[in-house]
N, C-alpha and C positions, 0 to 999 in steps of 0.2 A: 505493502501500500506507500503512495506515494503524495506528497502534499503538491498542490500545483505553485501559487504565489509566494516567489522565495525559496522554493525548493527545484520548481522544475525552470520556473521562468520570473524574468526579472519585468514587473507588471509596473512599477513604482511610477513611472513615466507615463504610464495611461493613468493610471487610479489619480495622479496630482493636476494632468491635463482635463480632467471630467471633474475637480472639485474646484477647479480655476474656470472652469466654465459656468460651473455651476456660481460660485462670488460674481461671477459678472452678469448673471442674471440678477443677482440680490443685492449687485450694487459694493458689494464688497473688493478691500484689496487682494489679490491673490497671496497664495503660499508657497514659500520654498518647497520643493521637490523634498530637501533633507527634513524636513518638518513633516510632510505628509507620510515620512517612511516610517516614522514612530508611531503612526496612527494605524497602520497596517496590522490586523490581526483580529480576531472576532470578528469577521463578518464587514459586509458594507455598511449597513447601519450603525456600528461602531465607529466606522472612519467618519463619516456623516456626521454624528455625533462630538465628537473630536475637532473636527475641524471647523464646526462652527462654534464651537469655546473659545476660541482663539480670539485674543482679545477681550472679554471680560469675564468678570470673575465668577462664573460656575459653568453649568450644563446648559447648553439650550433647554426648554421648556419645550413642553411634548408638542403644542402647537407649532412652534418652530420645526422642528422636525419632522413632523408629520408633512409639514408643507415642503421640507428643502428634499428630502428624500427621492418621493418619484421625479422632480428636478434632474436630482443626480444623478436617478438609474438610466433619465434617456438620455443627459450627457452623455455616462459612461459608455453605454450603446455607441454614440458614435465615435469615438476613441480607443475603443476594446481591443489590443493587438496591433493598433497602429506604429507603436512602439514599442513594444515587448520585445524582449530576445529570450533567446532559450542561454540559460548557463552555462559557461564550458564543462563537457564531461558527463553533459547529461544524453545527449544521443548516443555517446558512445557507451554509457549505463544500460540504457534500455535496451540499444542491441544487445547487449550481451546477457542480459538477462534472458529476454527472449529467447536468443540463441542456448540458454544453460534450459528452458523450458519453464521457467516460471510466469504463474498468470498475474496480469499486474491488474491493479485497482487504481485507482486516482481518488482521493478522499481528499473533499476542500471543503473549504467553508464561504465560498464566493458561491452565487445561487445558478442553477443552470441554465437560466437565462443569456448567462454570462460566459460559464465555464464551457458548456460543449464546443458555443462556436470560437473560441479562442485555441482549444486542443486543437478543434479542426484546421482553422488557420494557419496554423502553427505548426503543421503536420505532424501530430504527436496524437492525434484520437487513435487511429488504430493498435497503436500500443498496449492501448487498456481494453479489459475483456468486461470491467466494470469500470463506472463512474457515479460517486456517491456525491450529491454535490450539496450545499446550504439549507436549500431546501427540499430535499429528496424526502426527507425524517425529518419528526417533531422537533429533534435534538440535535446538535451539528456540535462539534470540538471546542472546547476539553470534555464534553460528556462521550463515553465510549461506543454509544449507539452507529456512529457513523464506522466506525472500525468493526465493530461484532456482526454488523450488518456486512459489510464489505467479507469480510469472513465467510459467513455463510454462504452469502453470493457464489464465491469461486471454490465451495466444501471442504473450508480450512479450519481445524482448531484454532482458537486466538493465539496461542502459545507458536503453532504453527506459521505463523502470517508476521512479518516485520515493517514496521513504519515506518518511514522517512520521511522528516520532515526537518521544520526552520526553527520549530518555537516551541512556546512554553505548550498553548494551546496542545500541539503534536504528542508531548513528553506523557502531559497529565492524562490525555484519552487510550494513547498505549496503555500504561500503568491500568488506568483502570478499567482496562479492556483483558487486561493479560497478554498482552503483546509486548514482544521486543520493540525497542526504538532506538533509532541513529538521525543523527541530527547533523545539517551541514549548516555551518559555519557563516553563510554569507547571505542571512534570508531577512525576514522581518522581525525578529523579534520586540517590539515594538521597543526599540533600542538598547534591550539588552544582552549581554553574552551568552551564549546557549552554552558556552563551559560551564556554565555553575548549574547547568539542569542533569534530572536522575537521568539519565541515559545510556543504552549499551557502549556506545560509539559514537565520538566526534570525527564526521568524516570529510575531507576537505574537497569532495564532490560525489557525483551518484554514479561515476564510475570505480572510484577509490571502493564505493559501499559496495559494487558487485564484484570484487575482487574478495572482499571478505567474507560475503557470500556463497559466491561458488565453489570458495577454498574449504566452507564448512559441510 
């Protein structure tokens, strides 16, 4: 099981572009990409909420968030995949896993509206037998449900399924599901170093992860 944003793809420029399109419509000043990067995690509603809170003394009220969220969704749809890039080692890692006979699932908190077109646009869709998006189930990471669901879909017990991600959400979900977990250090762990997380390994690239997996 592999996370999407921050693990397979660097999507921060797309997400920032959408925030700033939203802010343009709201008459607000744009945000820097470096700041938006620290807001990524726990899904788009959380990203929008954190972005709206910039420059204010607290979180936006429910009415402001309810107004902004669908606007952001439309803005993001316009730029989804426009600036995204595949991280180094991802293509090689996916090829190695498929060649070794491992079935793959993409497990992300991004909604299916954006996940499926993005995977297709980046040429990654065919690698995954299962895609669990943020709105596939009633709960998403860090809840274990998306991981246990992916395990069931692939006919594997949780202890037989490895989660590879980039954040605390991935680590918590994996531990709660009973899955081993690796993290990459280059993603979007809300500005915090993943080396402090409870994981089984930190791997520099997905390809490096495959070396450990195939060897084991």
